[in-house]
C-alpha positions as CSV (number, residue, x, y, z in Angstrom):
1,X,0.0,0.0,0.0
2,X,1.3,3.4,-0.9
3,X,1.3,7.0,0.4
4,X,-0.9,10.0,-0.3
5,X,0.9,13.0,-1.7
6,X,-0.4,16.5,-2.2
7,X,0.9,18.2,-5.3
8,X,0.3,22.0,-5.2
9,X,-0.3,24.0,-8.4
10,X,-0.5,27.8,-8.3
11,X,-2.7,28.9,-11.2
12,X,-0.6,32.1,-11.6
13,X,2.5,30.1,-12.5
14,X,1.6,29.2,-16.1
15,X,-2.2,29.7,-16.2
16,X,-2.9,26.0,-15.4
17,X,-6.5,25.9,-14.2
18,X,-8.5,22.8,-13.3
19,X,-10.6,23.3,-16.5
20,X,-7.4,22.6,-18.4
21,X,-6.9,19.1,-16.9
22,X,-8.4,17.3,-19.9
23,X,-6.1,19.3,-22.2
24,X,-3.0,18.9,-20.0
25,X,-3.5,15.1,-19.6
26,X,-2.7,12.5,-22.2
27,X,-5.2,9.7,-22.5
28,X,-6.0,9.8,-18.8
29,X,-2.3,10.3,-17.8
30,X,-1.3,13.5,-15.9
31,X,2.4,14.3,-15.7
32,X,4.0,16.2,-12.9
33,X,7.3,18.1,-12.6
34,X,8.3,16.4,-9.3
35,X,11.2,17.7,-7.2
36,X,11.1,16.5,-3.6
37,X,11.2,12.8,-2.5
38,X,11.0,11.6,-6.1
39,X,13.2,8.7,-5.1
40,X,10.7,7.7,-2.4
41,X,7.8,7.5,-4.8
42,X,6.4,4.1,-5.7
43,X,3.8,2.9,-8.3
44,X,0.2,3.1,-6.9
45,X,1.1,6.1,-4.6
46,X,-1.9,8.4,-4.7
47,X,-1.4,12.0,-5.9
48,X,-3.9,14.6,-4.9
49,X,-3.6,17.6,-7.1
50,X,-4.3,20.8,-5.2
51,X,-5.0,24.0,-7.1
52,X,-5.0,27.5,-5.6
53,X,-4.8,31.0,-7.0
54,X,-6.7,33.4,-9.3
55,X,-9.5,31.8,-11.2
56,X,-10.3,28.8,-9.0
57,X,-11.6,27.9,-5.6
58,X,-8.8,26.3,-3.6
59,X,-9.0,22.6,-3.2
60,X,-8.1,19.1,-4.6
61,X,-9.3,18.8,-8.2
62,X,-7.7,15.5,-9.3
63,X,-6.9,12.1,-7.7
64,X,-4.4,10.0,-9.6
65,X,-2.3,6.8,-9.1
66,X,1.4,6.9,-9.8
67,X,2.4,4.7,-12.8
68,X,5.9,5.7,-13.9
69,X,8.7,7.5,-12.1
70,X,11.9,8.9,-13.8
71,X,14.2,9.7,-10.9
72,X,16.8,11.2,-13.2
73,X,14.3,13.6,-14.9
74,X,13.3,17.1,-13.9
75,X,10.4,17.8,-16.3
76,X,7.3,15.6,-16.4
77,X,9.2,13.0,-14.5
78,X,6.2,11.4,-12.8
79,X,3.2,10.0,-14.7
80,X,0.0,9.2,-12.9
81,X,-3.3,7.6,-14.0
82,X,-6.3,9.9,-13.3
83,X,-8.9,8.1,-11.2
84,X,-11.2,11.2,-10.8
85,X,-11.0,14.9,-11.5
86,X,-13.1,18.0,-11.7
87,X,-12.6,20.4,-14.6
88,X,-14.9,23.0,-13.1
89,X,-12.7,25.8,-11.7
90,X,-14.9,26.5,-8.8
91,X,-15.9,23.0,-7.9
92,X,-13.1,21.0,-6.3
93,X,-13.5,17.4,-5.4
94,X,-12.4,18.4,-1.9
95,X,-12.6,22.1,-1.2
96,X,-10.5,23.8,1.4
97,X,-13.6,25.6,2.7
98,X,-15.1,23.2,5.2
99,X,-11.9,21.1,5.5
100,X,-9.5,23.8,6.9
101,X,-8.3,21.5,9.7
102,X,-7.4,18.7,7.3
103,X,-5.5,21.0,4.9
104,X,-3.8,22.7,7.7
105,X,-2.4,19.4,9.0
106,X,-1.4,18.1,5.5
107,X,0.5,21.2,4.5
108,X,3.1,20.9,7.3
109,X,6.0,21.8,5.1
110,X,6.0,25.0,3.1
111,X,8.9,24.0,0.8
112,X,8.3,22.7,-2.7
113,X,5.2,21.7,-4.5
114,X,5.1,18.1,-3.2
115,X,4.3,17.0,0.4
116,X,3.5,13.5,1.7
117,X,0.2,13.4,3.6
118,X,1.0,12.6,7.3
119,X,-0.3,9.3,8.5
120,X,-2.4,11.1,11.1
121,X,-4.6,12.6,8.3
122,X,-5.1,9.4,6.3
123,X,-8.3,8.3,8.0
124,X,-10.1,11.6,7.6
125,X,-8.9,11.8,4.0
126,X,-9.9,8.3,3.1
127,X,-13.4,8.9,4.5
128,X,-13.8,11.9,2.2
129,X,-12.5,10.0,-0.8
130,X,-14.7,7.0,-0.1
131,X,-17.8,9.2,-0.2
132,X,-17.1,9.6,-4.0
133,X,-18.7,6.5,-5.5
134,X,-17.2,7.2,-9.0
135,X,-13.7,7.4,-7.5
136,X,-14.1,4.3,-5.4
137,X,-15.4,2.3,-8.4
138,X,-12.5,3.5,-10.7
139,X,-9.9,2.6,-8.0
140,X,-11.5,-0.8,-7.6
141,X,-11.6,-1.4,-11.4
142,X,-7.9,-0.6,-11.6
143,X,-7.1,-2.7,-8.5
144,X,-5.8,0.4,-6.7
145,X,-6.0,0.3,-2.9
146,X,-6.4,3.7,-1.3
147,X,-3.9,4.3,1.6
148,X,-5.7,3.6,4.9
149,X,-8.3,1.5,3.3
150,X,-7.2,-1.8,5.0
151,X,-6.4,-1.9,8.7
152,X,-3.2,-3.7,9.6
153,X,-4.2,-4.8,13.1
154,X,-1.2,-2.8,14.4
155,X,-1.3,0.7,15.7
156,X,2.1,1.3,17.3
157,X,5.7,0.6,16.3
158,X,6.3,-0.9,19.7
159,X,4.0,-3.8,18.7
160,X,6.5,-4.8,16.0
161,X,9.2,-7.3,17.0
162,X,12.7,-5.9,16.8
163,X,15.4,-7.6,14.7
164,X,17.1,-10.4,16.5
165,X,20.7,-9.2,16.0
166,X,22.1,-12.6,17.0
167,X,19.6,-14.8,15.2
168,X,17.9,-13.1,12.3
169,X,20.9,-11.6,10.5
170,X,23.1,-13.4,8.0
171,X,26.7,-14.1,9.0
172,X,28.0,-11.3,6.8
173,X,25.7,-8.7,8.3
174,X,26.4,-9.9,11.9
175,X,30.1,-9.6,11.1
176,X,29.6,-6.0,9.9
177,X,28.2,-5.2,13.4
178,X,25.0,-3.7,12.0
179,X,22.4,-2.6,14.6
180,X,19.0,-2.6,13.0
181,X,15.6,-2.0,14.5
182,X,13.1,-3.4,11.9
183,X,12.7,-5.6,8.9
184,X,10.9,-4.0,6.0
185,X,9.8,-5.5,2.7
186,X,11.9,-4.5,-0.3
187,X,10.3,-3.3,-3.6
188,X,11.0,-6.6,-5.2
189,X,10.6,-9.6,-2.8
190,X,8.7,-12.2,-4.7
191,X,10.4,-14.9,-2.6
192,X,8.5,-13.8,0.5
193,X,5.4,-15.9,0.5
194,X,4.8,-16.2,4.2
195,X,5.5,-12.7,5.6
196,X,4.8,-12.0,9.3
197,X,1.6,-10.1,9.9
198,X,3.4,-7.0,11.0
199,X,5.6,-6.6,8.0
200,X,3.2,-4.6,5.8
201,X,2.5,-2.3,8.7
202,X,6.1,-1.4,9.6
203,X,7.0,-1.2,5.9
204,X,4.2,1.3,5.4
205,X,5.3,3.3,8.4
206,X,8.8,3.4,7.2
207,X,7.9,4.5,3.7
208,X,5.9,7.4,5.1
209,X,8.8,8.5,7.2
210,X,11.2,8.2,4.3
211,X,9.0,10.4,2.2
212,X,9.0,13.1,4.8
213,X,6.1,12.3,7.2
214,X,7.3,13.2,10.8
215,X,4.3,11.7,12.5
216,X,6.1,8.7,14.1
217,X,9.6,10.2,14.4
218,X,9.6,10.0,18.2
219,X,8.3,6.4,18.2
220,X,10.9,5.3,15.7
221,X,13.8,7.0,17.5
222,X,12.8,5.6,20.8
223,X,12.6,2.1,19.4
224,X,16.0,2.4,17.6
225,X,17.5,3.7,20.8
226,X,16.2,0.6,22.7
227,X,18.0,-1.6,20.2
228,X,21.2,0.4,20.3
229,X,21.3,0.3,24.1
230,X,21.1,-3.5,24.1
231,X,24.4,-3.5,22.3
232,X,26.3,-0.3,23.2
233,X,25.0,0.7,26.6
234,X,27.0,3.6,27.9
235,X,29.7,3.3,25.2
236,X,28.5,5.9,22.7
237,X,30.2,9.3,22.5
238,X,28.4,10.9,19.5
239,X,25.8,10.2,16.9
240,X,26.5,11.1,13.3
241,X,24.1,10.7,10.3
242,X,24.6,9.7,6.7
243,X,24.3,13.0,4.9
244,X,21.4,14.2,2.7
245,X,22.5,15.1,-0.8
246,X,22.7,18.8,-1.1
247,X,20.7,18.8,-4.4
248,X,17.8,17.1,-2.5
249,X,18.1,19.7,0.3
250,X,17.8,22.5,-2.3
251,X,14.7,20.7,-3.8
252,X,13.0,21.0,-0.4
253,X,13.5,17.6,1.1
254,X,13.8,17.3,4.9
255,X,16.9,15.7,6.2
256,X,15.1,12.7,7.8
257,X,18.3,10.9,8.8
258,X,19.5,14.0,10.7
259,X,16.1,14.4,12.3
260,X,16.2,10.7,13.4
261,X,19.8,11.1,14.5
262,X,19.0,14.1,16.7
263,X,16.1,12.4,18.4
264,X,18.2,9.2,18.8
265,X,21.1,11.1,20.3
266,X,18.6,12.8,22.8
267,X,17.3,9.4,23.7
268,X,20.8,8.1,24.3
269,X,21.9,11.2,26.2
270,X,24.8,12.1,23.8
271,X,25.4,14.8,21.2
272,X,24.5,14.7,17.5
273,X,27.0,16.0,15.0
274,X,26.4,16.9,11.4
275,X,29.8,15.6,10.4
276,X,29.4,15.1,6.7
277,X,28.4,16.9,3.5
278,X,27.4,15.3,0.2
279,X,27.6,17.5,-2.9
280,X,26.6,16.6,-6.4
281,X,23.7,14.5,-7.5
282,X,24.6,11.0,-6.2
283,X,22.2,8.4,-5.0
284,X,21.8,4.6,-5.3
285,X,18.3,4.6,-7.0
286,X,19.4,7.4,-9.4
287,X,22.5,5.4,-10.4
288,X,20.5,2.2,-10.9
289,X,18.0,4.1,-13.0
290,X,20.8,5.3,-15.2
291,X,22.3,1.9,-15.5
292,X,25.5,2.7,-13.7
293,X,27.4,0.1,-11.7
294,X,28.0,-0.1,-8.0
295,X,31.6,0.7,-8.6
296,X,30.7,3.9,-10.4
297,X,28.4,4.9,-7.6
298,X,31.1,4.2,-5.0
299,X,33.7,6.3,-6.8
300,X,31.4,9.3,-7.4
301,X,29.9,9.1,-3.9
302,X,33.4,9.2,-2.3
303,X,34.3,12.2,-4.5
304,X,31.2,14.1,-3.5
305,X,31.5,13.3,0.3
306,X,33.4,15.5,2.6
307,X,34.0,15.2,6.4
308,X,33.5,18.1,8.7
309,X,35.8,17.9,11.7
310,X,33.4,18.8,14.6
311,X,34.2,19.2,18.2
312,X,31.7,16.5,19.2
313,X,33.5,13.9,17.0
314,X,36.9,15.1,18.2
315,X,35.8,14.8,21.9
316,X,34.4,11.3,21.2
317,X,37.7,10.1,19.6
318,X,39.8,11.5,22.4
319,X,37.6,9.7,25.0
320,X,37.9,6.4,23.2
321,X,34.2,6.0,22.9
322,X,32.1,4.8,19.9
323,X,30.9,6.9,17.0
324,X,27.4,5.8,16.2
325,X,26.7,6.2,12.5
326,X,23.0,6.2,11.7
327,X,21.1,5.7,8.4
328,X,17.4,5.2,7.7
329,X,17.7,1.9,5.8
330,X,20.3,-0.8,5.2
331,X,20.2,-2.6,1.9
332,X,23.7,-3.9,1.2
333,X,25.9,-1.6,3.4
334,X,27.6,0.2,0.5
335,X,26.7,3.7,1.5
336,X,27.4,3.4,5.2
337,X,30.7,1.6,4.5
338,X,31.7,4.6,2.3
339,X,30.9,7.1,5.0
340,X,32.7,5.1,7.7
341,X,35.7,4.8,5.4
342,X,35.7,8.6,4.9
343,X,36.0,9.1,8.6
344,X,38.9,6.7,8.8
345,X,40.7,8.4,6.0
346,X,40.3,11.9,7.6
347,X,41.5,10.6,11.0
348,X,44.0,7.9,9.9
349,X,46.1,8.1,13.1
350,X,43.2,7.8,15.5
351,X,41.9,4.6,17.0
352,X,38.3,5.0,15.7
353,X,35.5,2.9,17.0
354,X,32.5,3.2,14.6
355,X,29.3,1.2,14.7
356,X,26.5,1.4,12.1
357,X,22.9,1.6,13.2
358,X,19.8,1.7,10.9
359,X,16.1,2.2,11.5
360,X,15.2,-0.5,8.9
361,X,16.9,-3.3,7.1
362,X,15.6,-4.7,3.8
363,X,14.4,-8.3,4.0
364,X,16.7,-9.6,1.3
365,X,18.0,-13.1,1.4
366,X,21.6,-11.9,1.7
367,X,20.7,-10.0,4.9
368,X,18.8,-12.8,6.6
369,X,19.8,-16.0,8.4
370,X,19.0,-19.1,6.4
371,X,16.4,-20.3,9.0
372,X,14.6,-17.0,8.7
373,X,14.5,-17.1,4.9
374,X,13.0,-20.6,5.1
375,X,10.4,-19.3,7.7
376,X,9.3,-16.5,5.3
377,X,9.4,-18.4,2.0
Protein backbone atom coordinates (compact mmCIF):
# COMPACT_ATOMS: atom_id res chain seq x y z
CA UNK A 1 0.00 0.00 0.00
CA UNK A 2 1.32 3.42 -0.93
CA UNK A 3 1.28 6.96 0.40
CA UNK A 4 -0.90 9.96 -0.31
CA UNK A 5 0.93 12.97 -1.73
CA UNK A 6 -0.39 16.49 -2.15
CA UNK A 7 0.90 18.22 -5.29
CA UNK A 8 0.32 21.98 -5.24
CA UNK A 9 -0.30 24.00 -8.40
CA UNK A 10 -0.47 27.79 -8.33
CA UNK A 11 -2.69 28.92 -11.19
CA UNK A 12 -0.59 32.06 -11.60
CA UNK A 13 2.52 30.06 -12.53
CA UNK A 14 1.59 29.20 -16.13
CA UNK A 15 -2.15 29.67 -16.22
CA UNK A 16 -2.91 26.03 -15.39
CA UNK A 17 -6.51 25.94 -14.18
CA UNK A 18 -8.53 22.83 -13.29
CA UNK A 19 -10.56 23.35 -16.48
CA UNK A 20 -7.37 22.60 -18.43
CA UNK A 21 -6.87 19.15 -16.89
CA UNK A 22 -8.38 17.34 -19.93
CA UNK A 23 -6.07 19.33 -22.22
CA UNK A 24 -2.97 18.86 -20.04
CA UNK A 25 -3.50 15.12 -19.59
CA UNK A 26 -2.68 12.47 -22.20
CA UNK A 27 -5.24 9.66 -22.49
CA UNK A 28 -5.98 9.83 -18.80
CA UNK A 29 -2.33 10.29 -17.75
CA UNK A 30 -1.33 13.45 -15.90
CA UNK A 31 2.38 14.27 -15.74
CA UNK A 32 4.05 16.17 -12.92
CA UNK A 33 7.31 18.07 -12.56
CA UNK A 34 8.31 16.38 -9.31
CA UNK A 35 11.17 17.72 -7.18
CA UNK A 36 11.15 16.51 -3.57
CA UNK A 37 11.15 12.84 -2.55
CA UNK A 38 10.96 11.60 -6.13
CA UNK A 39 13.19 8.67 -5.11
CA UNK A 40 10.70 7.73 -2.41
CA UNK A 41 7.77 7.51 -4.82
CA UNK A 42 6.37 4.10 -5.71
CA UNK A 43 3.80 2.89 -8.26
CA UNK A 44 0.25 3.13 -6.86
CA UNK A 45 1.10 6.06 -4.57
CA UNK A 46 -1.87 8.43 -4.74
CA UNK A 47 -1.37 12.02 -5.91
CA UNK A 48 -3.94 14.62 -4.86
CA UNK A 49 -3.58 17.63 -7.15
CA UNK A 50 -4.31 20.81 -5.24
CA UNK A 51 -5.04 24.03 -7.11
CA UNK A 52 -4.99 27.50 -5.63
CA UNK A 53 -4.81 31.03 -7.00
CA UNK A 54 -6.68 33.38 -9.29
CA UNK A 55 -9.52 31.84 -11.23
CA UNK A 56 -10.30 28.84 -9.04
CA UNK A 57 -11.58 27.89 -5.63
CA UNK A 58 -8.79 26.32 -3.58
CA UNK A 59 -8.96 22.56 -3.17
CA UNK A 60 -8.15 19.14 -4.61
CA UNK A 61 -9.32 18.78 -8.20
CA UNK A 62 -7.69 15.50 -9.26
CA UNK A 63 -6.89 12.12 -7.72
CA UNK A 64 -4.39 9.97 -9.60
CA UNK A 65 -2.31 6.81 -9.05
CA UNK A 66 1.41 6.89 -9.84
CA UNK A 67 2.38 4.72 -12.79
CA UNK A 68 5.87 5.74 -13.93
CA UNK A 69 8.74 7.51 -12.14
CA UNK A 70 11.87 8.87 -13.80
CA UNK A 71 14.17 9.69 -10.87
CA UNK A 72 16.77 11.20 -13.20
CA UNK A 73 14.35 13.60 -14.93
CA UNK A 74 13.28 17.09 -13.92
CA UNK A 75 10.40 17.78 -16.29
CA UNK A 76 7.27 15.60 -16.39
CA UNK A 77 9.21 12.96 -14.48
CA UNK A 78 6.16 11.41 -12.76
CA UNK A 79 3.21 9.99 -14.69
CA UNK A 80 -0.03 9.16 -12.89
CA UNK A 81 -3.33 7.62 -14.02
CA UNK A 82 -6.31 9.87 -13.31
CA UNK A 83 -8.93 8.15 -11.17
CA UNK A 84 -11.19 11.17 -10.80
CA UNK A 85 -11.02 14.89 -11.55
CA UNK A 86 -13.11 18.03 -11.71
CA UNK A 87 -12.64 20.43 -14.62
CA UNK A 88 -14.91 23.04 -13.09
CA UNK A 89 -12.69 25.80 -11.72
CA UNK A 90 -14.90 26.54 -8.77
CA UNK A 91 -15.94 22.99 -7.90
CA UNK A 92 -13.07 21.03 -6.35
CA UNK A 93 -13.51 17.39 -5.40
CA UNK A 94 -12.35 18.36 -1.91
CA UNK A 95 -12.61 22.09 -1.15
CA UNK A 96 -10.47 23.84 1.43
CA UNK A 97 -13.57 25.56 2.75
CA UNK A 98 -15.11 23.15 5.20
CA UNK A 99 -11.89 21.11 5.49
CA UNK A 100 -9.54 23.76 6.90
CA UNK A 101 -8.28 21.54 9.71
CA UNK A 102 -7.40 18.70 7.32
CA UNK A 103 -5.53 20.96 4.87
CA UNK A 104 -3.78 22.72 7.73
CA UNK A 105 -2.39 19.42 8.98
CA UNK A 106 -1.43 18.13 5.54
CA UNK A 107 0.50 21.20 4.55
CA UNK A 108 3.10 20.86 7.28
CA UNK A 109 6.05 21.78 5.05
CA UNK A 110 6.00 25.03 3.09
CA UNK A 111 8.88 24.05 0.82
CA UNK A 112 8.34 22.73 -2.67
CA UNK A 113 5.21 21.67 -4.52
CA UNK A 114 5.06 18.11 -3.16
CA UNK A 115 4.31 16.97 0.35
CA UNK A 116 3.50 13.54 1.72
CA UNK A 117 0.23 13.42 3.63
CA UNK A 118 0.95 12.65 7.30
CA UNK A 119 -0.30 9.30 8.51
CA UNK A 120 -2.44 11.09 11.10
CA UNK A 121 -4.55 12.57 8.27
CA UNK A 122 -5.13 9.39 6.30
CA UNK A 123 -8.30 8.26 8.05
CA UNK A 124 -10.09 11.57 7.57
CA UNK A 125 -8.92 11.85 3.97
CA UNK A 126 -9.93 8.28 3.14
CA UNK A 127 -13.43 8.89 4.52
CA UNK A 128 -13.83 11.89 2.20
CA UNK A 129 -12.54 10.00 -0.84
CA UNK A 130 -14.73 6.97 -0.13
CA UNK A 131 -17.83 9.17 -0.23
CA UNK A 132 -17.15 9.62 -3.96
CA UNK A 133 -18.71 6.52 -5.52
CA UNK A 134 -17.20 7.16 -8.97
CA UNK A 135 -13.69 7.43 -7.52
CA UNK A 136 -14.09 4.28 -5.43
CA UNK A 137 -15.40 2.33 -8.43
CA UNK A 138 -12.54 3.49 -10.67
CA UNK A 139 -9.94 2.62 -8.03
CA UNK A 140 -11.47 -0.85 -7.61
CA UNK A 141 -11.59 -1.36 -11.39
CA UNK A 142 -7.88 -0.63 -11.61
CA UNK A 143 -7.08 -2.68 -8.51
CA UNK A 144 -5.85 0.40 -6.66
CA UNK A 145 -6.03 0.28 -2.87
CA UNK A 146 -6.37 3.72 -1.30
CA UNK A 147 -3.95 4.27 1.60
CA UNK A 148 -5.65 3.63 4.90
CA UNK A 149 -8.30 1.45 3.26
CA UNK A 150 -7.23 -1.78 4.96
CA UNK A 151 -6.39 -1.91 8.68
CA UNK A 152 -3.18 -3.73 9.60
CA UNK A 153 -4.16 -4.83 13.07
CA UNK A 154 -1.22 -2.84 14.45
CA UNK A 155 -1.29 0.74 15.68
CA UNK A 156 2.11 1.26 17.32
CA UNK A 157 5.68 0.63 16.25
CA UNK A 158 6.30 -0.86 19.71
CA UNK A 159 4.03 -3.78 18.72
CA UNK A 160 6.46 -4.83 15.99
CA UNK A 161 9.23 -7.27 17.00
CA UNK A 162 12.75 -5.89 16.80
CA UNK A 163 15.38 -7.58 14.65
CA UNK A 164 17.08 -10.38 16.55
CA UNK A 165 20.66 -9.23 16.03
CA UNK A 166 22.10 -12.60 17.04
CA UNK A 167 19.61 -14.80 15.23
CA UNK A 168 17.86 -13.07 12.32
CA UNK A 169 20.86 -11.60 10.49
CA UNK A 170 23.10 -13.35 7.99
CA UNK A 171 26.67 -14.10 9.02
CA UNK A 172 27.98 -11.28 6.82
CA UNK A 173 25.67 -8.67 8.33
CA UNK A 174 26.41 -9.88 11.86
CA UNK A 175 30.14 -9.63 11.11
CA UNK A 176 29.65 -6.04 9.95
CA UNK A 177 28.18 -5.25 13.37
CA UNK A 178 24.97 -3.72 12.03
CA UNK A 179 22.45 -2.60 14.64
CA UNK A 180 19.02 -2.63 12.96
CA UNK A 181 15.60 -2.04 14.48
CA UNK A 182 13.05 -3.39 11.94
CA UNK A 183 12.74 -5.60 8.91
CA UNK A 184 10.94 -4.00 5.98
CA UNK A 185 9.81 -5.50 2.69
CA UNK A 186 11.91 -4.48 -0.33
CA UNK A 187 10.31 -3.27 -3.57
CA UNK A 188 10.99 -6.62 -5.19
CA UNK A 189 10.62 -9.55 -2.80
CA UNK A 190 8.68 -12.21 -4.68
CA UNK A 191 10.38 -14.92 -2.64
CA UNK A 192 8.52 -13.78 0.50
CA UNK A 193 5.39 -15.92 0.46
CA UNK A 194 4.78 -16.16 4.21
CA UNK A 195 5.53 -12.71 5.64
CA UNK A 196 4.80 -12.03 9.31
CA UNK A 197 1.56 -10.12 9.91
CA UNK A 198 3.39 -6.98 11.04
CA UNK A 199 5.63 -6.65 7.96
CA UNK A 200 3.16 -4.61 5.79
CA UNK A 201 2.48 -2.28 8.71
CA UNK A 202 6.08 -1.44 9.56
CA UNK A 203 7.00 -1.17 5.86
CA UNK A 204 4.16 1.32 5.39
CA UNK A 205 5.25 3.34 8.45
CA UNK A 206 8.83 3.43 7.20
CA UNK A 207 7.87 4.47 3.67
CA UNK A 208 5.90 7.40 5.08
CA UNK A 209 8.84 8.46 7.24
CA UNK A 210 11.25 8.15 4.31
CA UNK A 211 8.96 10.37 2.22
CA UNK A 212 9.02 13.10 4.84
CA UNK A 213 6.14 12.28 7.23
CA UNK A 214 7.34 13.15 10.77
CA UNK A 215 4.28 11.67 12.52
CA UNK A 216 6.10 8.70 14.05
CA UNK A 217 9.60 10.17 14.39
CA UNK A 218 9.65 10.01 18.20
CA UNK A 219 8.32 6.44 18.19
CA UNK A 220 10.92 5.33 15.67
CA UNK A 221 13.80 7.04 17.48
CA UNK A 222 12.80 5.55 20.82
CA UNK A 223 12.64 2.05 19.35
CA UNK A 224 16.02 2.36 17.61
CA UNK A 225 17.51 3.71 20.85
CA UNK A 226 16.22 0.62 22.66
CA UNK A 227 18.01 -1.61 20.15
CA UNK A 228 21.23 0.41 20.33
CA UNK A 229 21.28 0.33 24.15
CA UNK A 230 21.06 -3.45 24.09
CA UNK A 231 24.42 -3.52 22.28
CA UNK A 232 26.28 -0.32 23.22
CA UNK A 233 24.99 0.69 26.63
CA UNK A 234 27.03 3.63 27.92
CA UNK A 235 29.72 3.35 25.23
CA UNK A 236 28.51 5.94 22.71
CA UNK A 237 30.23 9.32 22.46
CA UNK A 238 28.44 10.90 19.52
CA UNK A 239 25.78 10.16 16.92
CA UNK A 240 26.46 11.15 13.30
CA UNK A 241 24.14 10.72 10.32
CA UNK A 242 24.64 9.67 6.72
CA UNK A 243 24.26 13.02 4.90
CA UNK A 244 21.43 14.17 2.69
CA UNK A 245 22.50 15.05 -0.83
CA UNK A 246 22.69 18.84 -1.14
CA UNK A 247 20.68 18.76 -4.37
CA UNK A 248 17.83 17.10 -2.46
CA UNK A 249 18.09 19.67 0.28
CA UNK A 250 17.78 22.47 -2.27
CA UNK A 251 14.74 20.70 -3.76
CA UNK A 252 13.01 21.03 -0.40
CA UNK A 253 13.53 17.59 1.13
CA UNK A 254 13.79 17.35 4.88
CA UNK A 255 16.93 15.68 6.21
CA UNK A 256 15.09 12.73 7.76
CA UNK A 257 18.31 10.94 8.79
CA UNK A 258 19.52 14.04 10.66
CA UNK A 259 16.11 14.38 12.34
CA UNK A 260 16.24 10.72 13.36
CA UNK A 261 19.85 11.09 14.53
CA UNK A 262 19.02 14.12 16.66
CA UNK A 263 16.12 12.35 18.38
CA UNK A 264 18.20 9.19 18.77
CA UNK A 265 21.06 11.14 20.34
CA UNK A 266 18.64 12.78 22.78
CA UNK A 267 17.27 9.35 23.74
CA UNK A 268 20.83 8.08 24.32
CA UNK A 269 21.91 11.20 26.20
CA UNK A 270 24.76 12.12 23.82
CA UNK A 271 25.44 14.79 21.21
CA UNK A 272 24.47 14.65 17.55
CA UNK A 273 26.97 15.96 15.00
CA UNK A 274 26.41 16.92 11.37
CA UNK A 275 29.83 15.55 10.42
CA UNK A 276 29.42 15.08 6.66
CA UNK A 277 28.43 16.94 3.52
CA UNK A 278 27.40 15.32 0.23
CA UNK A 279 27.56 17.47 -2.89
CA UNK A 280 26.59 16.57 -6.44
CA UNK A 281 23.65 14.47 -7.53
CA UNK A 282 24.61 11.02 -6.23
CA UNK A 283 22.19 8.35 -5.00
CA UNK A 284 21.79 4.58 -5.33
CA UNK A 285 18.35 4.64 -6.95
CA UNK A 286 19.37 7.37 -9.39
CA UNK A 287 22.47 5.44 -10.44
CA UNK A 288 20.54 2.21 -10.87
CA UNK A 289 17.98 4.06 -12.96
CA UNK A 290 20.79 5.33 -15.19
CA UNK A 291 22.28 1.86 -15.54
CA UNK A 292 25.46 2.74 -13.67
CA UNK A 293 27.40 0.13 -11.72
CA UNK A 294 27.97 -0.08 -7.97
CA UNK A 295 31.64 0.70 -8.58
CA UNK A 296 30.70 3.91 -10.41
CA UNK A 297 28.41 4.90 -7.56
CA UNK A 298 31.10 4.22 -4.97
CA UNK A 299 33.69 6.32 -6.81
CA UNK A 300 31.35 9.27 -7.37
CA UNK A 301 29.92 9.14 -3.85
CA UNK A 302 33.36 9.24 -2.27
CA UNK A 303 34.33 12.21 -4.45
CA UNK A 304 31.17 14.06 -3.47
CA UNK A 305 31.50 13.29 0.26
CA UNK A 306 33.42 15.54 2.64
CA UNK A 307 34.01 15.18 6.37
CA UNK A 308 33.46 18.10 8.72
CA UNK A 309 35.77 17.90 11.73
CA UNK A 310 33.41 18.77 14.56
CA UNK A 311 34.19 19.24 18.23
CA UNK A 312 31.72 16.49 19.15
CA UNK A 313 33.51 13.93 16.98
CA UNK A 314 36.95 15.06 18.23
CA UNK A 315 35.84 14.75 21.86
CA UNK A 316 34.42 11.29 21.18
CA UNK A 317 37.66 10.10 19.58
CA UNK A 318 39.79 11.49 22.42
CA UNK A 319 37.64 9.72 24.99
CA UNK A 320 37.92 6.40 23.16
CA UNK A 321 34.16 6.04 22.87
CA UNK A 322 32.11 4.78 19.94
CA UNK A 323 30.91 6.90 17.04
CA UNK A 324 27.39 5.76 16.18
CA UNK A 325 26.71 6.21 12.47
CA UNK A 326 22.99 6.21 11.73
CA UNK A 327 21.12 5.73 8.43
CA UNK A 328 17.43 5.24 7.70
CA UNK A 329 17.69 1.94 5.77
CA UNK A 330 20.27 -0.78 5.20
CA UNK A 331 20.15 -2.59 1.86
CA UNK A 332 23.66 -3.86 1.22
CA UNK A 333 25.85 -1.60 3.36
CA UNK A 334 27.55 0.18 0.47
CA UNK A 335 26.68 3.75 1.51
CA UNK A 336 27.38 3.38 5.23
CA UNK A 337 30.68 1.64 4.46
CA UNK A 338 31.74 4.59 2.29
CA UNK A 339 30.85 7.10 5.01
CA UNK A 340 32.68 5.12 7.71
CA UNK A 341 35.72 4.79 5.44
CA UNK A 342 35.74 8.56 4.89
CA UNK A 343 36.03 9.10 8.64
CA UNK A 344 38.92 6.67 8.84
CA UNK A 345 40.70 8.45 5.99
CA UNK A 346 40.33 11.87 7.59
CA UNK A 347 41.46 10.61 11.01
CA UNK A 348 44.00 7.94 9.94
CA UNK A 349 46.12 8.06 13.09
CA UNK A 350 43.23 7.76 15.49
CA UNK A 351 41.87 4.57 17.01
CA UNK A 352 38.34 5.01 15.68
CA UNK A 353 35.49 2.94 16.99
CA UNK A 354 32.52 3.17 14.61
CA UNK A 355 29.26 1.24 14.74
CA UNK A 356 26.51 1.43 12.15
CA UNK A 357 22.86 1.62 13.18
CA UNK A 358 19.83 1.71 10.94
CA UNK A 359 16.14 2.16 11.47
CA UNK A 360 15.21 -0.50 8.93
CA UNK A 361 16.91 -3.35 7.10
CA UNK A 362 15.59 -4.66 3.81
CA UNK A 363 14.41 -8.26 4.00
CA UNK A 364 16.73 -9.57 1.32
CA UNK A 365 18.03 -13.12 1.39
CA UNK A 366 21.61 -11.86 1.70
CA UNK A 367 20.72 -9.98 4.89
CA UNK A 368 18.82 -12.81 6.56
CA UNK A 369 19.76 -15.98 8.37
CA UNK A 370 18.95 -19.14 6.37
CA UNK A 371 16.42 -20.30 8.97
CA UNK A 372 14.58 -16.97 8.75
CA UNK A 373 14.54 -17.14 4.94
CA UNK A 374 12.96 -20.61 5.14
CA UNK A 375 10.40 -19.32 7.65
CA UNK A 376 9.28 -16.48 5.33
CA UNK A 377 9.40 -18.37 2.04
